[in-house]
N, C-alpha and C positions, 0 to 999 in steps of 0.2 A: 595152448601150447601142450607139444607131444614129449614124453619121454622114451632115451628106450626101451624095451623088456628089462636085460638086467635089473631095473631098478626099481621093478614092480613093489618085491618087498617094504624098501623103505617108505616108496612113495603113497602105501597103501597106510600106512599109518600116520602118515599126514595129513593124508586127505579125510582120514574120520579121526579125527583134531579136528578140522575142519568142519564136516561133518556134527561133530559133537558140539565145539563154539558156540556156531551157530543156527544149528537142531534143524536140520536140513541135509534132505538125501543128497550124498554123492554118487556122479549117475559115471564109471569108469568102460568107457570103447576100447577096442584094439582094431591098430587097421593098421595089417603086413605085421611088422615087430616092434609096434610104437605105440606110445598107450597117452589119451585123453585122458582128462577126469572134468565134465563140466555138474554143474548147480541144475539144469533143464535137461529131460531125457530127448528131447529134441530138438536140441543142439548138437548130441554126439555125433558121434563120424565113424563108422563100421561096425563093430561085432561088441552088443553089449554086454560085458565078460565078469561082473558085479556091480551090485548098488550099497554101500556102505550106506543105512539108516542110520542117524543118532539115539546115541546109550543114553541110556535117563542117567542124568548126573548125580551121582555118588553127596545124595545132603550134606553141603557141612553141616557143624553145629555151631549154633547160633551161639552168638557172643551174649550174656547175661553180665548184667553189673549186681552186686549182691550190696546191700544195704544195710546197717544194723543201725533201728533207732531204740533212742533210752527204752527201758520202762521206768515209770509211773518217774520218781525227783532221781533219778541219774543220771549222771552228770558227762557229755557225748564225751568231752574229750579231760581226760586225766594228766595234770601236771608231776612228771616221776619225782616222784616222795617226798610233794607241795600238796597235802591233805587240807590243807586249812584253808 
């Protein structure tokens, strides 16, 4: 699929997201006033104008569950006002 030149800045943002999501390079080719993006350089037509390599993803914080264990003879749950 080819796109007109004025859309290039917006397309580069989208294509970079694809490169990041699928961890693969995207090759951007120009033919006249149109641009094409492919994932396999050999499939490109025209002049190679940019290669978008995957950026390292920012690691998300790992979810963790904290549990408290009673020490010694402590009760796990104490009733509200009913200590007996």
